[in-house]
C-alpha positions in Angstrom: 2.7 -46.3 -45.1 2.4 -42.8 -46.5 -1.3 -43.2 -46.8 -1.5 -44.2 -43.1 0.5 -41.2 -42.1 -1.7 -38.9 -44.1 -4.8 -40.3 -42.5 -3.2 -39.9 -39.0 -2.3 -36.3 -39.9 -5.8 -35.6 -41.2 -7.4 -37.1 -38.1 -5.1 -34.9 -35.9 -6.1 -31.8 -37.8 -9.8 -32.6 -37.5 -9.4 -33.2 -33.7 -7.5 -30.0 -33.3 -10.1 -28.1 -35.3 -13.0 -29.6 -33.3 -11.1 -28.8 -30.0 -10.5 -25.2 -31.0 -14.1 -24.8 -32.1 -15.2 -25.6 -28.6 -13.4 -22.5 -27.2 -16.2 -19.9 -26.9 -15.6 -16.3 -28.1 -15.2 -14.1 -25.0 -17.6 -11.3 -24.2 -16.0 -7.9 -23.7 -15.0 -8.6 -20.1 -13.5 -9.3 -17.6 -10.6 -6.8 -17.5 -7.8 -5.8 -15.1 -9.0 -2.3 -14.5 -7.0 -2.2 -11.3 -4.0 -4.1 -12.7 -2.3 -6.1 -9.9 0.0 -5.4 -7.0 2.2 -7.3 -4.6 3.0 -7.2 -0.9 5.0 -8.7 2.0 7.9 -9.9 -0.1 10.9 -11.5 1.6 13.7 -13.7 0.2 11.4 -16.6 -0.5 7.8 -15.5 -0.8 5.4 -12.8 -2.0 1.7 -12.2 -2.2 0.1 -11.1 -5.5 -3.3 -9.4 -5.5 -5.6 -8.7 -8.5 -9.2 -7.8 -9.2 -11.5 -8.3 -12.2 -13.5 -5.4 -13.6 -16.3 -4.8 -16.1 -14.3 -2.2 -17.9 -10.6 -1.7 -18.8 -10.6 1.8 -17.2 -12.6 3.9 -14.7 -15.7 5.8 -15.7 -14.2 9.3 -16.4 -17.4 10.8 -17.6 -19.7 9.7 -14.8 -22.0 11.7 -12.6 -20.9 13.8 -9.6 -21.9 12.9 -6.0 -24.3 15.1 -4.1 -22.2 17.5 -2.1 -22.7 17.3 1.7 -21.8 19.9 4.3 -19.5 18.8 7.1 -22.5 19.1 9.4 -24.6 16.9 7.2 -21.8 14.3 6.9 -21.3 14.3 10.7 -25.0 13.5 11.2 -25.0 10.7 8.6 -21.8 9.2 10.1 -23.9 8.2 13.1 -26.5 6.4 11.0 -26.4 2.8 9.8 -29.2 2.6 7.2 -27.2 1.7 4.0 -29.9 2.8 1.6 -30.3 6.2 3.3 -26.5 6.7 3.4 -26.3 6.0 -0.4 -29.4 8.1 -1.3 -27.9 11.1 0.5 -25.0 11.1 -1.9 -26.1 9.4 -5.2 -28.5 11.3 -7.4 -31.9 9.7 -7.8 -32.1 7.0 -10.5 -28.4 6.4 -10.5 -26.2 3.7 -9.0 -22.5 3.6 -8.0 -21.6 2.3 -11.5 -22.9 5.6 -12.9 -20.6 7.8 -10.8 -17.4 9.5 -11.9 -14.4 7.3 -11.2 -16.4 4.1 -11.0 -14.6 0.9 -11.8 -17.1 -1.9 -11.0 -16.0 -5.5 -10.5 -17.2 -8.6 -12.2 -17.0 -12.3 -11.9 -14.5 -14.4 -13.8 -11.4 -16.5 -13.5 -7.7 -15.5 -13.3 -4.4 -17.2 -13.8 -0.8 -16.3 -13.1 2.5 -17.1 -14.8 5.8 -16.1 -13.3 9.5 -16.9 -14.0 13.0 -15.6 -13.3 14.1 -12.8 -15.7 17.6 -14.3 -15.8 19.0 -17.7 -15.1 16.4 -20.4 -14.9 13.5 -19.1 -17.0 11.2 -22.1 -16.4 7.7 -20.7 -16.1 5.5 -21.5 -13.2 1.8 -21.5 -14.1 -1.1 -21.5 -11.6 -4.4 -23.1 -12.2 -7.4 -20.9 -13.2 -9.1 -19.5 -10.1 -12.5 -17.9 -9.8 -12.3 -14.5 -8.1 -14.0 -14.0 -4.8 -17.3 -12.1 -5.4 -17.8 -11.5 -1.7 -14.4 -9.8 -1.6 -15.0 -7.3 -4.3 -14.1 -9.7 -7.2 -10.5 -10.1 -6.0 -8.0 -12.9 -5.8 -4.6 -13.4 -4.2 -1.7 -15.8 -4.8 0.9 -16.6 -2.1 4.0 -17.5 -4.1 6.6 -19.5 -2.2 10.0 -21.1 -2.8 11.3 -18.0 -4.5 15.0 -17.3 -5.0 16.6 -14.4 -3.1 18.0 -11.4 -4.9 16.1 -12.2 -8.1 13.9 -10.3 -10.4 10.8 -12.2 -11.5 8.6 -11.4 -14.5 4.9 -12.2 -14.1 1.7 -12.0 -16.1 -1.9 -12.3 -15.1 -4.7 -13.5 -17.4 -8.5 -13.3 -17.2 -11.4 -15.1 -18.7 -15.1 -15.1 -18.0 -15.3 -18.9 -17.3 -14.0 -22.3 -18.3 -14.1 -22.8 -22.0 -13.9 -19.1 -22.9 -10.9 -17.5 -24.4 -8.6 -15.1 -22.5 -10.1 -11.6 -22.3 -7.3 -9.5 -20.8 -3.7 -9.8 -19.5 -1.3 -7.6 -17.7 2.5 -8.0 -17.3 4.9 -6.8 -14.7 7.7 -7.7 -12.3 8.9 -7.8 -8.7 12.2 -8.2 -6.8 13.1 -10.4 -3.9 15.6 -9.1 -1.3 19.2 -10.2 -1.1 20.2 -12.6 1.7 21.8 -11.0 4.8 25.3 -12.1 3.7 25.0 -10.3 0.4 26.4 -6.7 0.2 24.4 -4.6 -2.2 23.3 -1.0 -2.7 19.6 -0.7 -1.9 17.2 2.1 -2.7 13.6 2.5 -1.4 10.8 5.1 -1.1 8.3 5.9 1.6 5.0 7.7 1.0 1.8 8.7 2.8 -1.5 10.5 2.6 -3.1 10.0 -0.8 -6.6 10.9 -1.8 -8.4 10.7 -5.2 -9.9 14.2 -4.9 -6.5 15.8 -3.9 -4.4 14.2 -6.7 -2.3 16.5 -8.7 -2.9 14.9 -12.2 -6.0 13.7 -13.9 -4.3 10.3 -14.3 -3.0 10.0 -10.7 -0.4 11.3 -8.3 2.7 12.8 -10.0 5.0 11.2 -7.4 4.5 7.9 -9.2 6.0 9.3 -12.4 9.0 10.5 -10.4 9.4 7.3 -8.4 9.3 5.2 -11.6 12.6 6.8 -12.6 14.3 6.2 -9.2 15.3 2.5 -9.8 13.7 1.6 -6.5 14.3 -1.9 -4.9 11.1 -1.4 -2.9 8.4 1.0 -2.0 6.4 1.5 1.3 3.1 3.2 1.7 2.7 4.0 5.4 -1.1 4.3 5.3 -3.8 6.9 4.7 -3.8 5.5 1.2 -7.3 6.8 0.8 -9.7 8.8 3.0 -13.0 7.2 3.8 -14.0 10.2 5.8 -13.7 12.8 3.1 -16.3 13.9 0.6 -17.0 12.7 -2.9 -18.2 10.3 -1.5 -18.1 10.0 2.3 -17.6 6.2 2.7 -20.3 5.4 5.3 -20.8 1.9 3.8 -18.8 -1.0 2.6 -19.9 -0.4 -1.0 -18.7 3.2 -0.8 -15.4 2.1 0.7 -14.9 -0.3 -2.1 -15.8 2.4 -4.6 -13.0 4.6 -3.3 -10.4 1.8 -3.5 -11.5 0.8 -7.0 -11.3 4.4 -8.3 -8.0 5.2 -6.7 -6.2 2.1 -8.0 -7.7 2.5 -11.5 -5.7 5.7 -11.9 -3.1 5.0 -14.6 -0.1 6.3 -12.8 -0.7 4.2 -9.7 -1.9 1.2 -11.6 1.2 1.1 -13.9 3.6 1.7 -11.0 2.4 -1.1 -8.9 2.7 -3.7 -11.6 6.5 -3.0 -11.8 7.4 -2.2 -8.2 8.0 -4.4 -5.1 5.7 -2.9 -2.5 4.6 -3.0 1.1 1.3 -1.5 2.1 0.6 -0.4 5.7 -2.6 1.1 7.0 -3.7 4.0 9.2 -6.9 5.5 10.5 -8.4 7.0 7.4 -8.2 3.8 5.4 -9.5 1.7 8.2 -12.5 3.7 9.2 -12.1 7.5 10.0 -9.8 10.0 11.7 -8.3 8.6 14.9 -10.1 5.3 14.5 -9.6 2.8 17.4 -11.3 -0.3 18.7 -15.1 0.0 19.3 -15.6 3.0 16.9 -18.0 3.0 13.9 -18.3 5.1 10.8 -21.8 4.9 9.4 -22.7 1.3 8.9 -19.1 -0.1 9.2 -17.4 -1.2 12.4 -13.7 -0.8 13.2 -13.3 -4.6 13.0 -14.9 -4.8 9.6 -12.7 -1.9 8.4 -9.6 -3.9 9.4 -10.9 -7.0 7.5 -11.7 -5.0 4.3 -8.1 -3.6 4.2 -6.2 -6.8 5.2 -8.2 -9.6 3.6 -9.8 -7.9 0.6 -8.2 -4.7 -0.7 -4.5 -5.4 -0.2 -2.1 -8.3 -0.3 -2.7 -10.4 2.8 -0.2 -11.8 5.4 -0.6 -13.8 8.5 0.7 -10.9 10.6 0.4 -7.3 9.6 3.9 -6.4 11.0 7.1 -7.8 9.6 10.9 -7.3 9.5 12.7 -7.9 6.2 16.5 -8.1 5.7 17.5 -6.3 2.5 21.1 -7.6 2.2 24.0 -7.3 4.5 23.6 -3.6 5.5 19.9 -2.9 5.7 17.0 -4.4 7.8 13.5 -2.9 7.7 10.7 -3.1 10.3 7.1 -2.5 9.3 5.0 -1.7 12.4 1.3 -2.3 12.8 -0.4 0.7 14.3 -4.1 -0.1 14.4 -4.9 -3.7 15.1 -3.5 -3.8 18.7 -4.1 -0.3 20.0 -6.0 0.7 23.0 -8.9 3.1 22.7 -7.6 6.6 22.3 -9.7 8.0 25.1 -8.3 5.8 27.8 -6.0 7.3 30.4 -2.3 7.1 29.4 0.0 4.8 31.3 1.8 1.5 31.3 -1.2 -0.5 30.0 -2.1 1.9 27.2 -0.6 0.8 23.9 -0.5 1.2 20.1 1.8 -1.7 19.3 0.3 -4.3 21.7 2.3 -6.6 24.0 3.1 -9.3 21.4 4.2 -6.9 18.7 6.3 -4.8 21.0 8.1 -7.8 22.4 8.8 -9.0 18.9 10.0 -5.6 17.9 12.5 -5.3 20.7 13.7 -8.8 20.3 14.3 -8.7 16.6 15.9 -5.2 16.8 18.3 -6.5 19.4 19.1 -9.6 17.4 19.8 -7.8 14.1 23.4 -7.3 13.0 22.5 -5.1 10.1 24.6 -2.0 9.7 21.5 0.2 9.3 18.1 -0.5 10.8 15.1 1.4 9.5 11.8 1.3 11.4 8.8 2.4 9.4 5.7 3.5 11.3 2.3 4.6 10.0 2.4 7.6 12.5 5.1 9.6 14.4 7.1 8.2 17.2 9.3 11.3 17.7 7.3 14.1 16.1 6.8 16.9 16.9 3.1 16.8 16.2 0.6 19.6 16.6 -1.0 19.9 20.0 -4.5 20.5 18.7 -6.5 18.2 16.5 -4.3 15.1 16.7 -4.0 12.8 19.6 -3.5 9.2 18.5 0.2 8.6 18.0 3.3 8.1 20.1 4.4 11.8 19.9 1.1 12.9 21.4 0.2 13.0 25.1 -2.5 10.3 24.6 0.2 7.6 24.1 3.2 9.4 25.6 4.1 6.6 28.1 4.6 3.9 25.4 6.1 6.5 23.1 8.8 7.3 25.6 9.5 3.6 26.2 10.1 3.1 22.5 12.2 6.2 22.2 14.4 5.1 25.1 14.8 1.7 23.6 15.8 3.0 20.2 18.2 5.5 21.7 20.3 2.6 22.9 21.5 2.2 19.3 23.3 4.6 17.0 22.1 2.9 13.8 18.3 2.9 14.1 16.3 5.4 12.0 12.6 6.0 12.0 10.5 6.8 8.9 6.9 7.8 9.3 3.7 8.9 7.4 0.5 10.4 8.7 1.7 14.0 8.9 1.0 16.2 5.9 4.3 17.9 6.0 7.9 16.8 5.4 10.4 16.9 8.2 13.6 15.5 9.7 13.7 15.5 13.5 16.8 14.9 15.6 17.0 15.4 19.4 20.2 16.9 20.7 22.6 14.6 22.5 20.6 11.5 21.4 20.7 8.9 18.6 17.1 9.6 17.7 16.3 10.5 14.1 12.8 10.5 12.4 11.9 11.3 8.8 8.4 12.3 7.8 7.8 11.6 4.1 4.9 14.1 3.8 1.7 13.9 1.8 1.5 12.6 -1.8 0.4 15.9 -3.3 0.9 19.6 -2.6 -2.9 20.0 -2.4 -2.9 17.5 0.5 -0.1 19.3 2.5 -0.9 21.4 5.6 -1.5 21.1 9.3 1.8 22.7 10.4 2.9 26.3 10.4 6.0 26.4 8.1 7.4 29.2 10.3 7.1 27.0 13.5 10.7 25.6 13.3 11.5 23.8 16.5 15.1 23.1 17.8 14.7 19.4 16.9 13.7 20.2 13.3 16.7 19.6 11.0 14.3 20.1 8.1 10.7 21.3 7.7 8.7 21.8 4.5 4.9 22.0 4.3 4.6 20.6 0.8 3.9 17.3 -0.8 6.4 14.7 -2.0 8.0 11.5 -0.8 11.1 10.2 0.9 13.9 8.1 -0.6 16.3 6.0 1.4 19.6 4.7 0.0 22.2 2.3 1.3 25.4 2.6 -0.7 29.1 2.1 -0.5 31.5 5.0 -1.3 35.2 4.8 -1.0 34.9 1.5 1.0 32.5 3.2 3.5 28.8 2.0 3.6 26.4 4.9 4.1 22.7 5.5 4.6 21.2 8.6 3.0 17.7 10.0 3.3 16.4 12.4 0.6 13.2 14.4 0.8 11.8 14.9 -2.7 9.1 17.1 -4.1 6.2 15.8 -6.1 8.3 16.0 -9.3 11.1 14.0 -7.8 13.5 17.0 -7.2 15.6 16.7 -4.1 14.8 19.3 -1.5 16.8 18.0 1.5 19.2 15.2 2.4 20.9 13.7 5.5 23.8 11.1 5.1 25.0 8.8 7.9 28.1 6.7 8.4 28.0 4.0 11.1 
């Protein structure tokens, strides 16, 4: 009997050895140079996005792009020849891979494992999936049947192909919101206006170091995440657009933050196409429609609709508005038929806002609804004359309530606006770095301004209970996380 068992054991060992020997040693890729990020979370679902790269980090020692004058860039922006648009900015004999900041993608397979941090720690493991080479070597998972009010751990793995060993892995976490009958303190941040060339640290934007210490439940980027229509390089082609995304999200501060933070990503004009982009416009070889597709289906976690409302517990409900997909052309005459939100989204917005019984309702818009905005150089948001009719309609609707607050991006200064004898409040989060701030005279303090600061930073919102009273607080922070202003509300 013992001899039989020994033979069985020997055969098992030989089988295991032969099986293991079939696993091929992995080449030195693929990597997760852009980490992973999430989006569109609610109580039961989330989308996880990742991308495979040739190298673990961006090319910090690459060549510089050819500098163009504004006049030269404006001329090129009207052309569509991809080779010409590249040759005008990339030195002869070089490719995009050779440029400073490059983080080129590569083919391969990815797998995801996730589980509850507490309670049931049963791991859910996806199958290996080949990244989509036509979508910049990215892949997305839509996770469903999640538990509300739960922290999940997750880990992504890469390999070059079936039969090869794992080449890289990255760990992180995300939170799901509490159900609407659960009373819980909630903290979130709102940011806007980033740009690789105007970052304030070689490894990213300093606000991400500050926000990582804030114990946030979620984070919202209101758009202008990157600027296609700024130099180094001017992104006149799809390849140049992808280059800018790959470079920005390979910055360590951003990359590390997003693996550990529940996030929502909105879009605005500069990360769709160019300044004041609207239907029918082009930028170099890229159409407005294609710009939307690149953002929504390739570079960021995708969702069926690009607007959403999410209940974060008993006391807070958040609305994320879409400001590009449904808008009319900017140059059209203003009136009842001119729109930013579009008929369907606007009806949904009014209906869901009416139906909500949350104590505090926070509407987050990519661009201002109240303002004030400057009269010259900007004319594509609800606080401008170009869309004044719909803007006033929205302001009148919101003013029916005393518990609706608006948070916005787009503007490169921080502000709090409140109109006298009204319920209207709007908080502008400001740009992500001091070098990116500007566009408003700091001495131009209007009667509606309750706070004005032409510097970079971010906005923090907090719902909390103090002495049996549930309150909402907004705090403007500087780029280092220091509080520079606050407003607290009791409803």
